[in-house]
N, C-alpha and C positions, 0 to 999 in steps of 0.2 A: 504493500500500500504506500509506504514511504517513497518507494522508487518512482511513483507517478507524480509526486509533488514537484513543482518547479522550485528553482533556487530561491526566488523571492518569497515563495510560500513558506519554505523551511525557515528562512531568516525571520520572517514575521512571526511564525509560531514560537520559535526559540526566544525571540526578543520580547514578545508579549507575555509568555508564560514563565519567564525566568523568575526564580525565587528571590534574586537580588535586584537591587535598583541599578539601572543602566542609563547614563546620560552621555550625550555628545555635545560638545561646545566648540566654538571657534576660538582662535587665539586671542580674541578680545574678551572672552568670557561670556559670550552670548549663547544661551541655550538653543540648540538646534533640534534635537530629538531626545525623547526620554520614553521609557517603557511604562506600562501601567503600574508596576510596583513602585516607581518613584512618586507617581501621583497619590497612590495609597499611603506611602510612607510619610509624605510631607503634607497631605491633606488638600491637594489641588485637584481640579476636575478637568477632564478633556485636555485641550491644548493650552490651558491657562498659563503654563510656564514658558511656552515657546516665545523666543524673542527677548525674554528677560535675562538679566545678568545672573550668573551663577551665584553671586553673593546673596541673592534673595534667599538661598537655602542655608546661609551661614548666620549664626547669632550676630546681632548688631554690634556687640562689643568687640568682635574679631574681624569685621568686614574690611577695615582699612589694612589690617595686617595680611588678610587673605589676598587682597589686590596685589600687594607687594610680592607675596609668595607666588601668585599666578603669573605675574610678569617674569619672575625669576625662572619659573618652570618653562615658559615659552622660549626664553633666551637660551636655556640649557635643558632641553627635554630629555627625559630618560624614563624607563619603566620603574614604577614604584609599587612593590607588592603590598598586600594587606599587612596590617600591624605596624612594624617598624618602630614600636614603642611610642607612638604618637597618640595622645588623647585628643580626639576630635569630636565636635558636636554639630548637629544639624538643627535647623529652626523650621518648625512647621508653619503653615499659613496662619494658625491661630496664635502664634507667638511662643508656643511651648518648645522647649529645647530637649534633645535626647542624644545619647551617645551613639556614634557611628564609627565605622572603619571604611577607608577609601583606598582602592587600588587604582593607579593611574597608568595610562598608556597613550600612545599617540600614533597617528598616521597622516598622510597627506592626500588630499582630494582636491583636484583642480588647482594644484599648486599651492594650496593653503593648508596650514596645519589644522587638524581636528583632534581634540583631546577627548579621550574616552575615560569615563569614571565608572567604576563598579562600587556601589555603595551598599553597605550592610548595616542594618539596625542591630546593635549589640546590646540593647537594653536588657534582654533576658540573660545574656552571658554575664554582664556586669552585676546583675542581681545575684546570680549564682556565685560569682567570685566574692561578692560582698558577704554572702552567707558563709562561704568557706573561711573568710577572714574572721568573721564573728565566732565560728566554731573553733578556730585556732586560739582566739582570745580567751574563749571559755575554757579551752583545754589548758592553757597556760595558768589560768586562775585555779583550775582544779589541781594542777601540779603544785602551785604555791600553797594552796590550802592543805594538801596532803603533807607537804614538807613541814608546815608549821605543826600539824598534828603529830608528825614523827618527832619533831624537836621536843614537844611537850611530853611525849611518851618516853623519850630517852631519859629525861630528867627523873622520871618515876621508876624506871627499871633499876634493878639491883644486880644485873648480870655483870660479867667481867667486861672490861673495856674492849677486849678483842671481839667478843660476841656482839657487843653493841655496834662496833664499827662495821662488822660484817653485815648485820641486819640493816643498818642504815644504807650501806652501799648497795645491797640487793634491792631495796625498795626504791632508791634513787634510780638505779638502772632500769627497773621495771617502768617507772614513771617516764623516764626519758624515751624508752622504747615506744610507749603509748603516744607520746608527743610526736616522735619521729614518723610513726605510721600515719598519723593524721596529716602531717605536713606533706608526706609523700603522696597521699591521696589527692590533696589540693593541687600539688604540682603536676600530677599526672593528668588531672582534668584540664588544667590550663594548657599544658603542653600539647595534649592530644587535640584539643579544640583548635588551637592556633595552627599546628602543623598540618592538620587535615584541611583547614579552610583555605590555606594559600594555594596548594595545587588544584583544589576543586575550583577556585575562582579563575585560575589560569585556563583550565579546561573549558569552563563555561564561556569565557570571553573568546577563546580561540574557535570554539564550535560556532559561536554566533557570527564571527567574521568569515569563517570558511564558507558558510552559506551565502554570504554576500559576494564572495569571489567566485563567480560561476562562469567566467569567460575564459577562453583558451589562454589569453595573454596573462591571466592571473595565476597560472600554474605555480610560479615561484612563490607567490604569497601563500597559496594553499599549502605548499610543501613546508613552508616555514612554520605555519600554525600546526600542521600535523606533527612536526618534530617537537613543538612545545607541548602538545597533548601527550606524546609518547614519554617525554621527559617527566611530566607531572605524574603520569601513571607509575613510572619507575620510582618516583619519590614516595608515592603512596605505598607501593609494595615494600620499599625499604623501611618505612615507618612501621607498617604492620609486622614485618619480620623482627624488628627491634623489640616491639611490645610482646610478641609471641615468645621470642628467645628469653626475655626477662621472666615471663610467666613460667616457662618450663624450668628455668634455673631455680626460681623461688620455690617451686613445688618439688624440687629434687628429682626431676624426670630426665636429667641429662647425665649420662654415664660415659665411660671411655671404652673404646674397643681398639686395642693396639694391633697393628699389622706391620709387616716388614715391607718397605718400599724404597725406591731410589729417589733421593731428594732432588736431583737435578731435573729429570723430566717432570716431576711433581711441581716444582717451582716455575719451570718454563711454561707449563700449561696455565698456571695462574697468571703469569705475566702476560701471555697472549690474550687470555680472556679479559683482563683488566685494561689492556691497551685499547680495546674498543670503547672504553668509557672515558678516555683521557680528553683533555681540552686541546685545541689546536696547538701543535708544536711541542706538546709534552711527549716524552719518550720514557718508557720504563725499561731500565737496564738491569740485568741479573748476572751475578757471578758467584762461583762456589770454590771453596778450597777444602782439601782433605777427603776422607772417605765419603762414600755416597750412600751406602746402605744403612738405613736407620729403622728403628721400631717405635712407632708412635700412633696416636689416633689421627689418621689422615683427614677425616671429615672436620673434626674440631680445629685442627691446624690450618686447614684451608679457610675456614670461617674467620680465624684470627688474621691471617695474611690478607684476605680480601678486605676485611674491615680497615686494617692499617693502610693498605694501598688506596682504598677509597678516600680515606681522610687525607692522604698525601696529595691525591688528585684534586680534591675539593678545596683544600687550603693552599694550593700553589697556583701561581699565575700561569698564563699561556706561555709556552716556550721553555718552561723550567723542567729539567730532567728529574726523574725519580729513580732511585737506586734500591735494589733489593740484593743483599749479600748474605750468603750462608757459609758456614764453615763447621766442619766436624773434625776438630783437632783435640787430641787428648781424650778426656772423658766427658766432653760437653758438646752439644749441638747449639750453635748460636745463629740466629737470623736477625738481620737489621733491615729496617725500612727507613730510607734517608730522603728527605725532601728539602727544597730550598724555598719554602713558602713563607707564610706570614708569621710563623712562630707563635709563642705564647708569652704573655706578661709574667714576670717572676711571681707576682702576688697571686696569680691564678693557678700556678702549677701544682700547689699542694692539694687542690680540689679536683684535679684532672680526672681521676677515676671514680668520682662520685656520681650517683645516678642523677640524671637530668641536668648536670652541670654544663654550662656553656661559657667558654672564656669570653672576656669582655670584647675582644676584637673579633669574635666569631658570631656575635649575636645576630647579625643580619644574614648569615649563611644557613641554608636549609639543614635541619638536623634535630634529633630528639634529645641529644645529650646522654644517650644510653649506650652508644657503641663501645666506648672504651671501658665502661663498667662491665659489659658483657665479655669483652676481650680478656680483662683481668680474671674473671671467674673461669673462663675456658682454660686459660693458661694454668691457673692453679689446679683445676681438675686434672690436667695432663701432667702435674708434678713439676711445673716450670715456674719461672719468675719473669717479670716484665719490668723494664726500666726505660727511662727516656732522658734526653737532653734537648733543650729548646732555647732559642734566642730570638727575641722579638725582631721581626723583619728579616731574619736570616734563615729560618727553617728549623726543622726538628729531626731527631733520630730516635726511633723506637727500637728497642732490642728485647728479644725474647730468648731465654736460654733453657735448655732441658738437659738433664743428665743422660748419658748414653748407656 
């Protein structure tokens, strides 16, 4: 049935039925087109917004600032994904204000720039986040109350100092575990919501534009948006894999199966596979020293190396080489992954293997903050150790070692 629809019909259906608000404006900020979701979100009817300035959707207190920001975007246009840590608000026709997120992109039509905005009403998400914040506050109060009760009980007890100290430490540890679990739940909800929303928004906008590019001369534009959709689907798959891997680890469902294999063809196969995921000009190089026959869990080891190489690709610029080196000398297998990427700030390095942690200079790069935590647990399951060295702006070296 869909095959019988014309390109314009597909574009109209996608544009009008989209769950997110979509607007198109010219470089002077004049609203050209918007879908029904925008009218519903901001309380306008029919084509009431067409021809108005985009600032009509902005709270009055921020309109002058928005005009400067809009002019700056037109002068230096670039794609801006959802989130980016910016708190934004929209203004309805009745004057009420509500929280929103905006993704920006641009294209040219008839020689003039057209700016596309994908707008999401995040009122409900903010409400949930506020609820989780209140739960955390309540939990902290519970910890304080229980700690005070413990202090009073300690004064009345007549046990030995050693027994008292142990009892106090056990209770404190239990309370901190309870607090940590609550914080992890809150961070999980926030991370999952944000990381899923970004690729889904990209897929939606690309599908809408593909329907518009229905002429033979638009083949290059269609191909570009198809690649964006493929990349976003890959991101969604990686996010799901991270969450599933963490769940299996927490439930104790991951074991080791050791087999004997040759390390050189094993690493070469991984290098060739990951080369397809590199940025333009990036080359993955591999070298080995020493004996080649090893005994280890090859599936877990592959997951570890794929994760480390993925990070090296993600956090390195185009044209920067990536090296993977292995050696089996003496009684130890050592594998290193070396990049020349953005590196990590010194103050962030102590938190690197924590769940959901993202370094300050990597906050805008796609990721869940779970990968290295999973790598650490896999390496420990295999009886190995992981270490790293990193310098901001110069790159990182991750090393895993296993006894032979």
